[in-house]
C-alpha positions in Angstrom: -267.6 123.7 134.9 -267.1 122.3 131.3 -268.6 124.6 128.8 -271.7 122.9 127.8 -274.3 124.1 125.4 -278.1 124.4 126.0 -278.9 121.0 124.7 -280.8 118.2 126.0 -278.8 114.9 125.2 -281.5 112.3 124.4 -280.1 108.9 124.6 -281.6 105.8 122.9 -280.4 102.3 123.2 -281.3 100.0 120.4 -281.2 96.4 119.3 -282.3 94.5 116.4 -285.9 93.9 117.2 -286.6 97.6 118.1 -285.0 99.2 115.1 -288.2 99.3 113.2 -289.6 101.7 115.9 -286.8 104.4 115.6 -288.7 106.3 113.0 -291.6 106.9 115.6 -289.0 107.9 118.2 -287.3 110.4 115.8 -290.7 111.8 114.7 -291.7 112.5 118.3 -288.2 114.3 118.8 -288.3 116.4 115.5 -291.9 117.7 116.9 -290.5 119.0 120.1 -290.9 122.8 120.3 -287.8 123.9 122.3 -287.5 127.1 124.5 -285.4 129.8 122.9 -281.8 129.1 123.0 -282.3 125.4 123.4 -282.2 122.3 121.1 -281.7 118.6 121.4 -279.1 116.0 120.2 -280.1 112.3 119.7 -277.5 109.7 120.8 -278.6 106.4 119.3 -276.4 103.6 120.7 -276.7 100.1 119.3 -276.2 97.1 121.8 -273.8 95.3 119.4 -271.8 96.1 116.3 -274.0 94.8 113.4 -274.0 98.0 111.4 -277.9 97.9 111.4 -278.0 101.5 112.2 -276.5 102.7 109.4 -279.4 103.0 107.1 -282.0 103.0 109.9 -281.6 106.8 110.8 -282.8 109.9 108.9 -280.2 112.6 107.7 -280.2 115.1 110.7 -276.9 116.7 112.0 -278.5 116.3 115.6 -278.3 112.6 115.4 -275.0 110.6 116.0 -275.1 106.7 116.4 -272.6 104.5 118.1 -271.9 100.9 118.6 -270.2 98.7 121.1 -270.0 95.2 122.3 -273.4 93.8 123.4 -274.1 94.2 127.0 -277.6 95.1 127.4 -279.4 98.5 127.4 -277.6 99.8 130.4 -274.3 99.3 128.9 -275.5 100.8 125.6 -276.7 104.0 127.4 -273.5 104.3 129.4 -271.4 104.0 126.3 -273.4 106.9 124.7 -272.4 109.1 127.5 -269.1 109.6 125.7 -271.0 111.9 123.1 -273.0 113.9 125.5 -272.7 117.6 124.9 -275.8 118.7 126.6 -276.5 120.0 130.3 -279.5 117.7 130.6 -279.7 114.1 129.7 -283.0 112.6 128.7 -283.9 108.9 128.4 -285.9 107.7 125.4 -286.1 104.0 124.5 -286.2 103.1 120.8 -289.8 101.9 120.9 -291.2 104.9 122.9 -292.3 108.3 121.8 -292.1 111.7 123.5 -295.4 113.6 123.7 -295.5 117.2 122.3 -293.8 119.7 124.8 -292.0 116.9 126.9 -288.7 118.4 126.5 -289.7 122.0 127.2 -291.5 120.8 130.3 -288.5 119.1 131.7 -286.3 122.2 130.9 -288.8 124.4 132.7 -288.9 122.2 135.7 -285.0 122.5 136.1 -285.3 126.2 135.5 -287.9 126.8 138.2 -286.5 124.5 140.8 -282.5 124.8 140.6 -282.2 122.3 143.6 -283.4 119.3 141.6 -281.2 116.8 139.9 -283.8 114.9 137.8 -287.4 115.2 136.4 -290.1 112.6 135.3 -293.6 112.8 134.1 -296.8 110.8 133.5 -297.0 107.9 130.9 -299.4 106.6 128.6 -299.2 103.0 127.6 -299.2 102.7 123.7 -301.1 99.4 122.9 -300.6 97.5 119.8 -303.8 98.5 118.4 -302.8 102.1 118.7 -305.0 103.2 121.7 -303.5 104.4 124.9 -304.2 103.6 128.6 -303.1 105.6 131.7 -302.4 104.9 135.3 -304.6 106.5 137.9 -302.2 106.3 140.8 -299.6 108.8 139.7 -298.5 111.1 142.6 -299.1 115.0 142.6 -297.1 117.1 140.6 -294.4 119.2 141.9 -291.0 118.6 143.7 -290.3 115.2 144.9 -288.4 115.0 148.1 -284.9 113.4 148.4 -285.5 109.8 149.4 -289.3 109.8 148.7 -289.2 107.5 145.6 -286.9 105.0 147.2 -289.2 104.8 150.2 -292.2 104.2 148.1 -290.4 101.8 146.1 -289.4 99.8 149.3 -292.9 99.9 150.7 -294.7 98.8 147.5 -293.2 95.7 146.2 -290.4 97.4 144.2 -292.9 99.6 142.3 -291.6 103.2 141.9 -293.9 106.0 142.4 -292.6 107.6 139.1 -291.6 105.9 135.8 -287.9 105.8 135.1 -288.6 105.7 131.1 -289.3 109.4 131.5 -286.2 110.4 133.2 -284.3 113.6 132.5 -281.2 114.4 134.7 -278.6 116.9 135.2 -275.5 115.6 133.2 -273.1 116.0 136.4 -275.5 113.9 138.4 -275.5 111.1 135.8 -271.8 111.1 135.6 -271.3 111.2 139.3 -273.5 108.1 139.8 -271.5 106.1 137.0 -274.4 106.1 134.5 -276.6 103.2 134.3 -276.2 100.0 136.5 -274.3 97.1 135.0 -277.5 94.9 135.2 -279.3 93.0 132.4 -282.5 94.7 133.2 -283.9 97.4 135.6 -280.8 99.4 135.2 -283.1 102.6 134.6 -284.9 102.1 137.9 -281.5 101.7 139.5 -280.5 105.1 138.2 -283.8 106.6 139.2 -283.5 105.4 142.9 -279.7 106.3 143.0 -280.6 110.0 141.8 -283.4 110.2 144.3 -281.1 109.0 147.1 -278.9 112.0 146.7 -281.2 114.6 145.1 -284.7 115.7 145.0 -286.6 115.6 141.7 -289.7 116.8 140.0 -292.8 115.0 138.7 -294.9 116.7 135.9 -298.6 115.7 135.9 -298.8 116.2 132.1 -298.1 113.1 130.0 -294.6 113.1 128.6 -294.2 109.5 127.2 -296.1 107.0 125.1 -294.7 103.8 126.3 -295.0 101.1 123.8 -296.5 97.6 124.7 -295.6 95.0 122.1 -294.7 91.2 122.2 -290.9 91.8 121.6 -290.7 94.3 124.5 -287.9 93.2 126.8 -289.9 93.8 129.9 -292.6 91.5 128.7 -290.4 88.5 128.5 -290.6 85.8 131.1 -286.7 86.1 131.8 -287.5 89.6 133.1 -289.2 88.4 136.1 -287.3 85.1 136.6 -287.6 85.0 140.5 -283.8 84.4 141.5 -282.5 87.2 139.2 -285.3 89.5 139.8 -284.8 89.5 143.4 -280.9 89.8 143.0 -281.3 93.0 140.9 -283.7 94.5 143.5 -281.2 93.8 146.3 -278.3 95.3 144.3 -280.5 98.4 143.3 -281.8 98.9 147.0 -278.3 98.4 148.4 -276.7 100.9 146.0 -279.5 103.5 146.8 -279.2 103.1 150.6 -275.3 103.3 150.4 -275.6 106.6 148.6 -278.1 108.0 151.0 -276.0 107.1 154.0 -272.7 108.1 152.7 -273.9 111.4 151.2 -276.3 112.6 154.0 -276.3 116.2 152.5 -276.7 114.9 148.8 -274.7 115.8 145.7 -273.9 119.5 144.9 -275.4 120.0 141.4 -274.6 122.8 138.9 -277.8 124.4 137.6 -278.2 124.6 133.7 -277.4 128.2 132.5 
């Protein structure tokens, strides 16, 4: 295997309306207490080539920024993969924040369960007034069987049992699946279900993310639920996950982090 360091590569796509929240995302990263020998790198990828990131990021050698032709958050995330140096890849949207200890808990899950390919956690909605709200139907913590998230999603109106915005995945799994789906939205759900189709995962009952709710949020826009496109996205995500599950009946062989 390629000689990778004990890093968590945190990937953040950003577009103009969300740049103002990058400072909060960085602060939540800077406060992470990492296990001995581990660190993080932050790969911030602009969805476009405006140059707006040049003065938007603090001076920190762990940060790198990239640009590319606009194609949506999935394309931006996938382009950022070219700069990944870590064994684990963590999702962090520009307007969200990690809770204290989130990265250490992800690392601990992979260390304790070498068979898993991905990990997720509970989420608190961060409301415009600064208050938070939780979800009372999260699953029990622990190992999530291969196919369990996909089955739940299919049986519950395309609602996943765990939140894709908290995903942390093994690097080789992300690359084997081709990164994020080339969809205008729901690309993170697509990666979650594809990962679960070929690998068991882990769910942490502690809150790992503050998920910001604000008027400019992409998922709050009417276009996100436009019926024809929405149904099309769901059909593509489902077909991909089902195909992976049937073509790889024994799952993907994964290399545990050192």
